[in-house]
C-alpha positions as CSV (number, residue, x, y, z in Angstrom):
1,M,10.8,19.5,-19.6
2,A,8.7,18.2,-16.8
3,H,9.1,15.3,-14.4
4,F,6.2,13.5,-12.7
5,D,6.5,11.4,-9.5
6,V,3.5,9.0,-9.5
7,F,3.1,7.0,-6.3
8,N,0.7,5.0,-4.2
9,G,-0.6,7.0,-1.2
10,D,0.3,4.4,1.4
11,A,3.5,3.8,3.5
12,D,5.2,1.9,0.7
13,G,4.6,4.5,-2.0
14,I,5.6,7.4,0.2
15,C,8.8,5.7,1.6
16,A,9.8,4.5,-1.8
17,L,9.6,8.0,-3.3
18,H,11.2,9.5,-0.2
19,Q,14.3,7.3,-0.7
20,L,14.6,8.2,-4.3
21,R,14.3,11.9,-3.8
22,L,16.8,11.9,-0.9
23,A,19.3,10.3,-3.3
24,D,18.2,12.4,-6.3
25,P,16.4,15.6,-5.4
26,R,14.4,17.1,-8.2
27,E,11.4,19.3,-8.9
28,S,8.4,17.2,-9.9
29,T,4.7,17.1,-10.1
30,L,3.3,14.7,-7.5
31,V,0.5,12.4,-8.6
32,T,-1.1,10.3,-5.9
33,G,-4.3,9.6,-4.1
34,V,-5.9,7.3,-1.5
35,K,-4.3,3.9,-1.4
36,R,-7.0,2.3,-3.6
37,D,-6.6,5.0,-6.3
38,I,-4.2,3.0,-8.4
39,N,-5.2,4.1,-12.0
40,L,-2.9,7.1,-11.5
41,L,-1.2,7.3,-14.9
42,K,-4.4,8.4,-16.6
43,R,-3.8,11.7,-14.7
44,V,-0.3,12.2,-16.2
45,Q,-0.3,14.4,-19.4
46,V,3.2,14.4,-20.9
47,N,5.1,16.0,-23.8
48,A,8.1,14.5,-25.6
49,G,11.2,14.8,-23.5
50,D,9.4,14.6,-20.1
51,S,10.1,11.9,-17.6
52,V,8.0,9.9,-15.2
53,T,8.8,7.8,-12.1
54,V,6.1,5.3,-11.0
55,L,6.1,3.7,-7.6
56,D,3.9,1.0,-6.1
57,I,1.0,0.9,-8.5
58,S,0.1,-2.1,-10.6
59,L,1.6,-2.1,-14.1
60,D,-1.2,-4.3,-15.3
61,K,-3.9,-1.9,-14.1
62,N,-2.1,1.0,-15.8
63,R,-0.9,-0.8,-18.9
64,E,-2.8,1.3,-21.5
65,E,-1.8,4.6,-20.0
66,L,1.8,3.5,-19.6
67,E,1.9,2.6,-23.3
68,R,0.5,6.0,-24.2
69,I,3.2,7.7,-22.2
70,L,6.0,5.6,-23.6
71,A,4.7,6.3,-27.2
72,S,5.1,10.0,-26.4
73,D,8.9,9.7,-26.3
74,V,8.9,9.9,-22.5
75,R,11.3,8.0,-20.2
76,V,9.6,6.0,-17.5
77,T,11.2,4.4,-14.4
78,Y,8.9,1.9,-12.8
79,F,9.2,0.3,-9.3
80,D,6.5,-2.1,-8.2
81,H,5.7,-5.5,-6.5
82,H,2.2,-6.0,-7.8
83,F,0.8,-8.4,-10.4
84,A,2.2,-7.3,-13.7
85,V,1.7,-10.0,-16.4
86,E,3.8,-8.6,-19.3
87,V,6.2,-5.7,-19.1
88,P,6.1,-3.5,-22.2
89,D,9.1,-3.8,-24.4
90,S,10.3,-0.2,-24.8
91,A,13.7,1.5,-24.8
92,H,12.1,4.3,-22.8
93,L,11.1,2.0,-19.9
94,S,13.3,1.0,-17.0
95,A,11.3,-1.5,-15.0
96,H,12.2,-2.9,-11.5
97,I,9.4,-5.3,-10.7
98,D,9.4,-8.2,-8.2
99,T,6.2,-9.8,-7.1
100,A,7.6,-12.1,-4.4
101,G,5.5,-12.2,-1.2
102,D,8.2,-10.8,1.0
103,V,9.1,-7.7,-1.1
104,C,7.7,-4.2,-1.2
105,T,8.4,-1.3,-3.5
106,G,10.4,0.5,-0.8
107,L,12.7,-2.5,-0.6
108,L,13.2,-2.5,-4.4
109,V,14.2,1.2,-4.3
110,N,16.5,0.4,-1.5
111,R,18.2,-2.3,-3.6
112,Y,18.5,0.2,-6.5
113,L,20.1,2.8,-4.2
114,K,22.4,0.1,-2.6
115,G,21.0,0.7,0.9
116,Q,21.5,4.4,1.2
117,F,18.4,5.0,3.2
118,L,17.7,1.6,4.5
119,A,15.7,2.7,7.6
120,W,13.0,4.1,5.3
121,A,12.8,0.8,3.4
122,V,12.4,-1.0,6.7
123,T,9.5,1.4,7.5
124,A,7.9,0.6,4.2
125,L,8.2,-3.2,4.9
126,Y,6.5,-2.7,8.2
127,G,3.8,-0.6,6.5
128,D,3.1,-3.5,4.1
129,N,2.8,-5.9,7.1
130,L,6.1,-7.7,6.1
131,H,7.4,-7.8,9.6
132,E,9.9,-10.7,9.3
133,A,11.3,-9.2,6.1
134,A,11.6,-5.8,7.8
135,K,13.6,-7.3,10.7
136,S,15.8,-9.2,8.3
137,A,16.4,-6.1,6.1
138,A,17.2,-4.0,9.2
139,E,20.0,-6.2,10.5
140,P,22.8,-4.0,9.0
141,L,21.4,-1.1,10.9
142,G,22.0,-2.7,14.3
143,L,18.9,-1.3,15.8
144,S,17.5,-2.1,19.2
145,E,14.1,-3.8,19.7
146,A,12.8,-0.4,20.8
147,Q,14.0,1.3,17.6
148,L,12.5,-1.5,15.4
149,S,9.3,-1.0,17.3
150,E,9.3,2.7,16.4
151,L,9.8,2.0,12.7
152,E,7.0,-0.6,12.9
153,Q,4.7,2.0,14.4
154,L,5.7,4.6,11.8
155,G,5.1,2.3,8.9
156,T,1.8,1.2,10.3
157,L,0.7,4.9,10.8
158,L,1.8,6.0,7.3
159,N,-0.1,3.0,5.9
160,Y,-3.2,3.7,8.0
161,N,-3.4,7.2,6.6
162,G,-3.7,6.0,3.1
163,Y,-7.0,4.1,3.6
164,G,-10.3,5.7,2.7
165,S,-12.8,6.0,-0.2
166,T,-11.9,9.7,-0.6
167,L,-9.3,12.1,0.6
168,E,-11.8,13.4,3.1
169,D,-11.6,10.1,5.0
170,L,-7.8,10.7,5.6
171,Y,-6.0,12.8,8.2
172,F,-3.5,14.0,5.5
173,A,-3.7,13.9,1.7
174,P,-0.9,11.6,0.7
175,D,1.1,14.3,-1.2
176,D,0.9,16.5,1.9
177,L,2.1,13.6,4.1
178,Y,5.0,13.0,1.7
179,R,5.9,16.7,2.0
180,K,5.9,16.4,5.8
181,V,8.3,13.4,5.6
182,Q,10.4,15.0,2.9
183,P,12.8,17.1,5.2
184,Y,13.8,14.0,7.2
185,A,16.6,11.7,6.1
186,D,16.3,9.9,9.4
187,P,12.9,8.5,10.3
188,F,13.6,8.7,14.0
189,E,14.0,12.4,13.7
190,F,10.6,12.6,12.0
191,I,9.0,10.6,14.8
192,A,10.6,12.8,17.5
193,S,10.2,16.2,15.8
194,D,7.0,16.3,13.8
195,T,3.5,16.6,15.2
196,T,2.2,14.6,12.2
197,F,3.3,11.4,13.9
198,E,1.3,12.2,17.1
199,T,-1.8,13.1,15.1
200,L,-1.8,9.8,13.2
201,R,-1.0,7.8,16.4
202,D,-4.0,9.3,18.3
203,G,-6.4,8.7,15.4
204,F,-5.1,5.2,14.9
205,D,-5.6,4.3,18.6
206,N,-9.2,5.5,18.6
207,D,-10.1,3.7,15.3
208,M,-8.5,0.4,16.4
209,K,-10.5,0.4,19.6
210,R,-13.7,0.7,17.7
211,A,-12.7,-1.9,15.2
212,G,-11.9,-4.4,18.0
213,S,-15.5,-4.3,19.2
214,I,-16.9,-5.7,15.9
215,E,-17.7,-9.5,15.7
216,P,-16.9,-11.6,12.6
217,K,-19.6,-12.3,10.0
218,V,-17.9,-15.5,9.0
219,E,-15.3,-17.4,11.1
220,T,-13.8,-20.7,10.4
221,E,-10.4,-22.2,11.1
222,A,-9.2,-21.1,7.6
223,C,-10.7,-17.7,7.2
224,A,-12.7,-14.9,8.9
225,A,-14.7,-11.9,7.5
226,F,-15.8,-8.8,9.2
227,L,-18.5,-6.3,8.1
228,F,-17.9,-2.7,9.1
229,P,-20.4,0.2,9.1
230,N,-20.6,3.1,6.6
231,E,-18.3,5.4,8.6
232,S,-15.0,7.1,7.9
233,F,-13.2,5.2,10.7
234,S,-14.2,1.9,9.0
235,R,-12.5,2.9,5.8
236,R,-9.4,4.3,7.6
237,V,-8.8,1.2,9.7
238,S,-9.6,-1.4,7.0
239,G,-6.0,-2.1,6.0
240,V,-4.2,-1.8,9.3
241,Y,-6.8,-3.9,11.2
242,S,-6.7,-6.5,8.5
243,N,-2.9,-6.6,9.0
244,Q,-3.3,-7.0,12.8
245,L,-5.8,-9.8,12.4
246,A,-3.3,-11.6,10.0
247,R,-0.5,-11.3,12.6
248,D,-2.7,-12.5,15.4
249,N,-3.9,-15.5,13.3
250,P,-1.1,-16.4,10.9
251,N,-2.8,-19.5,9.6
252,R,-6.1,-17.8,8.7
253,A,-7.1,-15.6,5.9
254,H,-9.1,-12.4,6.7
255,A,-11.4,-10.0,4.9
256,L,-12.7,-6.7,6.2
257,L,-15.7,-5.3,4.3
258,S,-16.5,-1.6,4.9
259,E,-19.9,-0.5,3.7
260,L,-19.7,2.5,1.3
261,P,-22.3,5.3,1.0
262,S,-23.5,3.6,-2.2
263,G,-24.3,0.4,-0.4
264,E,-21.4,-1.3,-2.0
265,Y,-18.4,-2.6,0.0
266,L,-14.7,-1.6,0.2
267,V,-12.9,-4.9,0.8
268,S,-9.4,-5.6,2.3
269,V,-8.2,-9.2,2.0
270,R,-5.1,-10.7,3.7
271,A,-3.9,-14.2,2.9
272,P,-2.6,-16.3,5.8
273,L,0.8,-15.0,6.8
274,A,1.9,-18.6,6.9
275,T,1.5,-18.9,3.1
276,K,1.2,-15.2,1.8
277,T,-0.7,-16.5,-1.3
278,G,-4.3,-16.4,-2.6
279,A,-5.5,-12.9,-1.8
280,D,-5.0,-11.7,-5.4
281,E,-6.7,-14.8,-6.9
282,L,-9.8,-14.2,-4.7
283,V,-10.3,-10.5,-5.4
284,R,-9.7,-10.8,-9.2
285,Q,-12.9,-12.8,-9.4
286,F,-14.8,-9.6,-8.6
287,P,-15.2,-6.2,-10.3
288,T,-12.6,-3.6,-9.2
289,G,-10.5,-6.3,-7.5
290,G,-6.7,-6.2,-7.5
291,G,-3.5,-6.4,-5.5
292,R,-0.8,-8.9,-4.6
293,K,-0.6,-12.5,-3.4
294,A,-0.4,-11.6,0.3
295,A,-2.7,-8.6,0.4
296,A,-5.4,-7.4,-2.0
297,G,-8.7,-5.6,-2.2
298,I,-11.9,-4.7,-4.0
299,N,-12.8,-1.1,-4.4
300,Q,-16.5,-1.5,-4.9
301,L,-18.0,-4.9,-4.2
302,P,-21.7,-4.8,-5.3
303,A,-24.0,-5.5,-2.3
304,D,-25.8,-8.3,-4.2
305,Q,-22.4,-10.1,-4.5
306,L,-21.7,-10.0,-0.7
307,Q,-22.7,-13.6,-0.1
308,L,-21.0,-14.8,-3.2
309,F,-17.8,-13.2,-2.0
310,L,-18.1,-14.8,1.5
311,D,-18.7,-18.2,-0.2
312,T,-15.8,-17.7,-2.6
313,M,-13.5,-16.8,0.2
314,Q,-14.3,-19.9,2.1
315,T,-13.6,-21.9,-1.1
316,Q,-10.3,-20.1,-1.7
317,F,-9.1,-20.6,1.8
318,R,-10.1,-24.0,3.1
């Protein structure tokens, strides 16, 4: 009988899986991809008696494939914080879903494990730009400000690595990055001992400097949108730069649109941190849009819908 671990390739997906496998080590087939590759269950081919763990990918976007897997007499454990609508009623499904704006999948796994590996859940929260929730969750650890800053940087870098149109845009394929994290129960030991951290930090610093030189295409009191060129750095930095903009301007919504080789746009949207709502509503009005209330995206915005998106964004966030 086979087991499959299916997880988003960002900080939250990696940290969620890492906590689970620290608590319950097992051989599994890893199924993941770039952060925006969320239709992952279609790649899972099962037989009766197999089992699947799913982490940090939208149930709504994978509903048909989930129902196929459940119908094959396969047990599925599902942790997620994205828009779900209805959860299938199946004795084979154990679902842990919470779409609150201050929750991430790593935190849901932490609750399930009763806090066994809390520092990794804090890292996941920082990766998902939930800084206040991260600080609150970290209180039982009694960490110094310097230690919290280290976990914030680690979460940011793990998240940064997940952004790109293809694996070639990334410094590390997400399954490889998970394997690099896997030996470390303590995130501080990973930071201090593994050259992976340094590689990501140097790439991040270079990309963020380039991002900071780009002026907004639209800028109002309520929202701002930035157009980035068709380069790998644009796609890598799209999420983390959006997160920084959101922290720097908590009452403003932000969109970062990176031009793709096809002429379409990869879009990252952040709702105002003051409200953490509206990002998912905006992107679901366009093809390939999805995400959660505070942070969402569009995988391929047609070029002829660019102005419509900018107008719709200004209507959504007034």
